[in-house]
C-alpha positions as CSV (number, residue, x, y, z in Angstrom):
1,M,76.4,169.9,92.7
2,I,77.4,167.3,91.6
3,P,81.4,167.2,92.3
4,A,83.2,169.0,90.0
5,A,86.4,166.6,88.4
6,G,88.8,168.4,90.1
7,R,88.0,167.6,93.4
8,G,86.3,164.0,93.1
9,L,84.2,162.2,94.4
10,A,83.6,161.3,98.4
11,P,81.8,158.5,99.1
12,V,81.5,156.7,102.4
13,R,81.2,153.5,103.2
14,H,80.1,151.9,105.6
15,T,79.8,147.7,106.0
16,L,76.5,146.1,107.9
17,D,76.9,144.0,110.3
18,N,75.0,141.8,108.1
19,G,77.8,142.0,105.4
20,A,75.2,144.8,103.7
21,V,78.0,147.2,102.0
22,V,76.4,150.8,102.0
23,I,77.6,154.1,99.9
24,V,76.5,157.2,100.2
25,Q,77.6,159.9,97.6
26,E,76.5,163.7,98.8
27,T,75.4,166.0,95.9
28,A,72.8,169.1,95.6
29,A,72.6,169.7,92.0
30,T,68.4,168.6,92.4
31,P,66.7,167.6,94.7
32,A,67.2,163.8,94.3
33,V,68.6,160.2,95.5
34,A,69.7,157.5,93.0
35,I,69.4,154.8,95.1
36,N,70.8,151.7,94.0
37,A,70.4,147.5,94.9
38,T,73.3,146.0,93.0
39,F,73.1,142.3,94.5
40,R,75.9,138.8,92.7
41,A,73.5,137.6,91.6
42,G,73.9,137.2,87.4
43,S,73.2,134.3,85.4
44,V,77.0,133.1,86.1
45,Y,75.4,132.2,89.6
46,E,72.4,129.8,87.9
47,P,72.2,126.4,86.9
48,A,73.9,125.5,83.7
49,H,70.7,122.7,83.7
50,L,68.8,126.2,84.3
51,P,69.2,129.0,81.5
52,G,67.5,132.5,82.2
53,L,66.9,131.8,85.9
54,A,68.2,134.7,87.1
55,Y,66.5,137.0,84.0
56,L,63.4,135.1,85.4
57,T,64.4,136.0,88.5
58,G,64.5,139.9,87.9
59,R,61.1,140.0,86.2
60,V,59.0,138.7,88.8
61,I,60.9,140.0,92.2
62,D,59.3,143.2,91.9
63,R,54.8,141.6,92.0
64,G,54.2,141.1,95.6
65,T,55.9,140.9,98.6
66,E,55.1,139.6,102.0
67,R,54.1,143.6,103.3
68,R,52.4,144.6,100.1
69,T,51.1,143.7,96.7
70,A,51.8,143.9,93.4
71,D,49.5,146.7,92.8
72,V,50.5,147.9,96.3
73,I,54.1,148.6,95.4
74,A,52.4,150.0,91.7
75,E,50.9,152.4,93.8
76,E,53.5,154.0,96.3
77,L,56.2,154.4,93.8
78,D,53.6,155.5,91.0
79,E,52.1,158.2,92.9
80,R,56.2,159.8,94.0
81,G,57.0,159.8,90.8
82,V,59.5,157.0,90.5
83,S,59.6,153.9,88.3
84,L,62.1,150.9,89.7
85,R,64.4,149.8,87.1
86,I,65.2,145.8,87.3
87,A,68.2,144.9,85.5
88,S,70.1,141.3,85.6
89,T,73.7,141.1,83.8
90,R,75.5,137.5,83.6
91,Q,77.2,139.5,86.9
92,T,74.3,140.9,88.3
93,M,71.0,142.3,89.4
94,T,69.8,145.4,89.9
95,L,67.2,147.4,91.5
96,S,67.3,151.1,91.4
97,C,65.4,154.7,90.9
98,T,65.2,157.8,91.1
99,C,63.5,159.8,94.1
100,L,63.3,162.8,95.6
101,S,65.1,164.0,99.2
102,E,62.1,163.7,100.6
103,D,60.7,160.4,99.0
104,F,64.1,159.0,100.1
105,A,63.2,156.8,103.2
106,D,60.3,155.5,101.7
107,V,61.1,154.6,98.8
108,L,64.3,153.1,100.6
109,A,61.9,150.9,102.1
110,I,60.1,150.2,99.2
111,V,63.3,148.6,97.0
112,M,64.2,146.6,99.8
113,D,61.2,144.9,100.9
114,V,61.6,144.1,97.4
115,A,64.5,142.6,97.4
116,R,63.4,140.6,100.6
117,R,60.7,139.5,100.9
118,P,59.5,139.0,97.1
119,T,56.4,136.4,97.5
120,F,57.0,135.6,93.6
121,P,53.4,134.6,93.0
122,E,52.5,132.0,90.9
123,E,50.0,133.2,88.5
124,E,52.5,136.9,88.4
125,L,55.4,133.9,87.3
126,A,53.4,132.4,85.0
127,K,52.4,136.2,83.4
128,R,57.0,137.2,83.5
129,R,57.7,133.9,82.2
130,A,55.2,134.0,79.3
131,E,56.5,137.6,78.9
132,A,60.3,136.1,78.8
133,I,59.6,133.8,76.2
134,T,58.1,136.5,74.6
135,A,61.4,138.5,74.8
136,I,63.5,134.9,73.1
137,R,61.0,134.8,70.6
138,Q,62.0,138.1,69.2
139,D,65.5,137.5,69.7
140,E,65.4,134.6,67.9
141,D,64.3,136.7,64.7
142,N,66.7,139.7,65.4
143,P,70.1,138.4,63.0
144,A,72.7,141.0,65.6
145,V,71.3,139.2,68.6
146,R,71.5,135.4,66.7
147,A,74.5,136.6,65.6
148,V,76.4,137.6,69.4
149,E,74.4,134.6,70.7
150,R,75.9,132.0,68.4
151,L,80.1,133.6,69.2
152,F,79.7,133.5,72.5
153,E,79.1,129.9,72.6
154,M,82.0,129.4,69.9
155,L,84.1,132.0,72.4
156,Y,82.9,129.6,75.6
157,G,81.5,126.6,74.9
158,A,77.9,125.8,75.8
159,S,78.5,125.0,78.8
160,H,80.7,127.8,79.8
161,P,78.2,130.6,82.1
162,Y,79.1,132.7,79.2
163,G,78.8,131.4,76.2
164,R,75.0,130.4,77.5
165,K,72.2,132.2,76.7
166,A,71.4,134.9,79.4
167,K,68.1,135.0,78.8
168,G,67.7,131.1,78.9
169,T,65.3,129.3,76.0
170,A,62.2,128.7,74.9
171,A,62.2,125.7,76.9
172,S,64.3,126.2,80.0
173,L,62.2,128.8,81.7
174,E,58.4,126.9,81.0
175,G,61.2,124.3,82.9
176,I,61.0,126.9,85.1
177,D,59.4,126.6,88.5
178,R,58.6,128.9,91.6
179,D,60.8,126.7,93.8
180,A,63.5,127.4,91.2
181,V,63.0,130.8,91.3
182,T,62.8,131.2,95.2
183,G,65.4,128.7,96.0
184,F,68.0,131.0,93.2
185,H,67.0,134.3,95.3
186,G,67.6,132.9,98.5
187,R,71.2,131.5,97.8
188,Y,71.8,135.2,95.8
189,V,70.0,137.6,96.3
190,R,71.4,138.3,99.8
191,P,72.9,141.4,102.0
192,A,76.0,139.8,101.4
193,A,75.6,139.9,98.5
194,L,74.5,143.7,98.7
195,S,75.7,146.7,97.4
196,L,73.7,149.6,98.5
197,V,74.6,153.3,96.6
198,I,72.4,155.7,97.3
199,V,73.7,158.7,95.9
200,G,71.9,162.6,95.5
201,E,70.6,164.9,98.1
202,V,70.9,163.5,101.8
203,D,72.9,163.8,104.3
204,A,75.6,160.2,104.6
205,G,74.7,159.6,108.7
206,E,71.0,160.3,107.7
207,A,71.4,157.8,104.6
208,L,73.0,155.3,106.2
209,E,70.6,155.0,109.5
210,G,67.7,154.5,106.7
211,A,70.2,151.8,105.0
212,S,70.1,150.3,108.2
213,A,66.5,150.4,109.5
214,A,65.6,149.0,105.8
215,L,67.9,145.4,106.5
216,D,67.7,145.5,109.6
217,G,66.7,141.7,110.4
218,W,68.2,140.7,107.5
219,R,70.4,138.3,107.7
220,S,72.1,135.7,105.7
221,G,75.6,133.8,105.3
222,D,78.3,134.9,103.9
223,A,78.2,135.1,99.6
224,S,79.2,132.8,97.5
225,P,82.2,133.1,95.6
226,L,82.4,132.7,92.1
227,A,85.1,130.9,89.7
228,L,84.9,131.0,86.1
229,P,86.7,127.7,84.5
230,P,88.5,129.4,81.5
231,P,87.0,128.9,77.7
232,A,87.2,125.6,76.7
233,L,87.5,126.0,73.3
234,P,91.0,127.0,71.5
235,A,92.4,129.7,69.7
236,E,91.9,129.6,66.3
237,R,89.7,130.9,63.6
238,R,85.9,129.9,63.5
239,V,83.0,131.3,60.7
240,S,79.2,130.2,62.0
241,A,76.9,131.8,59.7
242,I,72.9,131.6,60.7
243,A,70.8,131.3,57.5
244,M,67.4,134.1,58.3
245,P,65.8,134.0,55.2
246,G,63.6,137.1,55.0
247,K,65.8,139.5,55.9
248,A,67.1,142.5,54.6
249,Q,70.2,142.6,56.5
250,A,73.4,140.6,58.2
251,D,75.4,141.4,60.9
252,I,78.4,140.0,62.0
253,A,80.0,139.5,65.2
254,Y,83.1,138.9,65.1
255,G,85.7,137.9,68.7
256,F,88.6,136.9,70.7
257,T,88.1,136.0,75.3
258,T,91.0,138.1,75.8
259,I,91.7,139.3,79.6
260,S,89.9,140.3,83.1
261,R,89.0,142.9,84.8
262,D,91.4,143.0,87.8
263,D,94.3,142.7,84.9
264,P,96.5,145.9,85.4
265,R,97.0,145.2,81.4
266,Y,93.8,146.5,81.4
267,Y,94.1,150.2,80.5
268,A,96.0,149.3,77.4
269,Y,93.5,146.9,76.4
270,W,90.7,149.9,77.2
271,M,92.5,152.1,74.4
272,M,93.3,149.4,71.9
273,N,89.8,148.8,71.5
274,N,88.9,152.9,71.4
275,I,91.2,152.6,68.6
276,L,90.9,150.1,67.1
277,G,86.1,150.5,67.2
278,Q,85.1,153.5,69.2
279,F,87.1,157.3,68.6
280,G,85.1,159.3,67.5
281,L,83.0,158.0,64.5
282,G,83.9,154.0,65.6
283,G,87.8,154.9,65.2
284,R,89.3,152.7,62.2
285,L,87.2,149.9,61.7
286,A,84.0,152.4,61.1
287,D,87.0,154.9,59.7
288,N,87.2,152.3,56.5
289,I,84.6,150.0,56.0
290,R,81.5,152.8,56.1
291,E,83.5,156.1,56.2
292,R,85.2,154.9,52.7
293,Q,84.0,151.8,51.3
294,G,80.0,153.0,52.4
295,M,79.3,149.7,53.0
296,A,78.2,148.5,56.6
297,Y,75.0,150.3,58.5
298,Y,76.7,150.4,61.9
299,T,80.0,149.0,62.9
300,Y,82.6,149.5,66.9
301,S,84.1,147.4,69.1
302,S,83.6,146.6,72.4
303,F,86.2,145.4,75.3
304,D,84.0,144.4,78.0
305,A,86.0,143.4,80.9
306,T,84.6,141.8,83.4
307,I,85.4,138.4,86.3
308,G,87.4,135.9,83.8
309,P,88.8,136.4,80.5
310,S,86.2,139.0,79.2
311,P,85.4,139.1,75.1
312,L,86.8,141.8,72.7
313,L,83.8,141.6,69.8
314,V,83.5,143.5,66.5
315,R,80.1,143.8,65.5
316,A,79.1,145.3,61.9
317,G,76.0,145.2,59.7
318,V,75.7,145.0,56.1
319,A,74.0,143.9,52.8
320,P,74.4,140.7,51.9
321,T,76.0,141.6,49.7
322,N,78.9,142.8,51.5
323,V,79.2,140.0,54.4
324,E,82.5,138.9,52.5
325,R,83.9,142.3,51.3
326,A,83.2,143.6,55.4
327,L,85.0,141.0,56.5
328,A,87.6,140.9,54.8
329,A,88.1,144.3,55.8
330,I,87.6,142.9,59.4
331,D,90.7,141.3,58.9
332,A,92.7,144.2,57.2
333,E,92.4,146.3,60.3
334,V,92.9,143.6,63.1
335,Q,95.3,142.5,61.5
336,H,97.2,146.0,60.7
337,L,97.1,147.0,63.6
338,G,98.0,143.6,65.1
339,A,100.7,144.0,63.7
340,A,102.2,147.3,63.7
341,G,100.1,149.0,66.3
342,P,99.0,152.7,66.6
343,T,100.3,155.7,66.1
344,E,101.1,157.5,67.9
345,I,98.5,160.6,67.5
346,E,96.1,157.9,67.6
347,V,97.0,156.8,71.1
348,E,97.6,160.8,72.2
349,E,93.9,160.9,71.0
350,T,92.2,158.5,72.4
351,R,94.2,159.0,76.3
352,Q,92.5,162.7,76.0
353,F,89.0,161.5,74.9
354,L,89.0,158.7,77.1
355,V,90.1,161.6,80.2
356,G,87.9,163.9,78.8
357,S,84.9,161.7,79.0
358,I,86.1,160.7,83.6
359,P,82.6,163.5,83.8
360,R,80.5,163.0,82.0
361,M,80.0,159.4,84.1
362,L,80.1,161.2,86.3
363,E,77.4,163.4,84.9
364,T,73.9,163.0,87.0
365,N,72.9,161.2,90.7
366,Y,72.4,157.4,88.7
367,S,75.7,157.7,86.4
368,I,77.4,158.1,89.8
369,A,75.7,155.5,91.1
370,A,76.4,153.3,88.1
371,F,80.1,154.4,88.7
372,L,80.9,153.1,92.9
373,Q,79.0,149.7,91.9
374,T,81.6,149.4,89.7
375,C,84.2,150.6,91.3
376,E,82.2,147.9,94.0
377,L,82.4,145.1,91.8
378,F,85.8,145.2,91.5
379,G,87.4,147.1,93.7
380,L,89.1,149.3,92.7
381,G,89.1,152.1,95.6
382,L,86.1,155.4,96.5
383,D,89.4,157.3,95.2
384,Y,89.1,155.7,91.5
385,D,87.6,158.5,89.7
386,Q,90.8,161.1,90.7
387,R,93.6,158.0,90.2
388,L,92.3,157.0,86.5
389,P,93.2,160.3,84.8
390,S,96.7,158.4,86.7
391,L,96.6,155.4,85.2
392,L,95.2,156.5,81.7
393,Q,98.4,159.0,81.9
394,G,101.1,155.9,82.7
395,V,100.0,153.6,79.8
396,A,103.0,153.9,76.5
397,I,102.5,153.6,73.0
398,D,104.3,149.6,73.9
399,D,101.9,148.9,76.1
400,I,98.8,149.7,73.5
401,R,100.9,147.9,71.2
402,A,101.2,145.0,72.9
403,A,97.9,144.2,74.0
404,A,97.4,144.7,70.4
405,A,99.9,142.4,69.3
406,D,98.5,139.2,72.1
407,V,95.1,139.8,71.1
408,L,94.3,141.0,67.5
409,R,95.2,138.1,65.2
410,P,92.4,137.4,62.7
411,E,93.3,133.6,62.9
412,R,92.3,133.5,65.7
413,A,89.2,134.7,65.9
414,A,85.5,133.2,66.0
415,V,82.9,134.7,63.7
416,S,79.8,134.7,62.4
417,I,76.9,135.6,61.0
418,A,73.4,135.5,60.8
419,G,71.5,137.3,58.0
420,P,69.4,136.1,54.8
421,E,72.3,134.6,52.4
422,P,75.1,133.3,54.8
423,P,77.9,133.2,52.7
424,I,79.2,129.6,53.6
425,G,77.3,126.5,55.2
426,A,74.6,127.7,57.2
427,E,73.8,126.4,61.0
428,P,70.7,126.0,62.7
């Protein structure tokens, strides 16, 4: 069975000669295995003049290898009931799937073949480029996406890796040719940048042997270090509006740059954000804006701590006539928590909620694999699931007050509004 929270996980970690890290967690809940191959090959690594390169590479990487055509890959996976997922984020590119235990060796070989030996056929690249441009056009018609993209540009600057659009633009994708894709793959999708996590009903020794076989002969230099510049723009209030005539809803994105994931204050920030806009049905924000005032379709906050100064965002979707009221309410909640801090009851309820949610992070092989990837990416240690409750228990109310006072200042917020009737001069 999947390890209970009291016992914790007990993964095995091994570094291969080519630099790839393999982590195996044995479970016995179901006769299945989750495979998660994550490379440090996200959009932060792509050249500034080719935004969307990592995204496009991920979309076409499974469209044929030196050993298998796209049709053969699809057939071999389909006959085993496997769906291969490929996701690109700002930090990583991930190939993941779940298969039956009896098919583990075969499926792992297919996944590693896709990662190691893609051929990026011209016709497949053209097809996936067209699909990616269609997805971007859809995003351009979505007020929520437009508001968030503008907010990131305001927080980080258009030239910063976090300020650029992760999917790129229609124009930038049109300018990405096969040489750019193969060059990005060769430089970043390599064993020294790989952490391969295997979770399920499989013997750890056999899984390590299978991984070694699947990666045998794949050599590369060390993974390229990532050095992110600080946000380029001053921390002062900025407001931007995007006119989208004909839309029935306005979307607000409101935020700040904060700390990195490896900052020791991370747990205080995590708890502070939960109080602001995530606890229960949406923390203080939802209690005020949605429940008491009834003027938001949704409202919440998120704290996505990663490498470098990370964003804390407040999101809200409202009727166009409620934009100014909603923004005033967000300012009020942000100001109040920043100035007065949380209550003792809020802190203890948040602590209990977060500690209680840890087992839910480890409910399935797939979620365990994702959890272990996070541990590896940020160097949290293989026993992180066992230490996390104590880390949360160690956060004092004064720590959360300090976090709130440090970041929650409306006069330093960046605000982006996308909708049919922006309350200020709209920008193109």
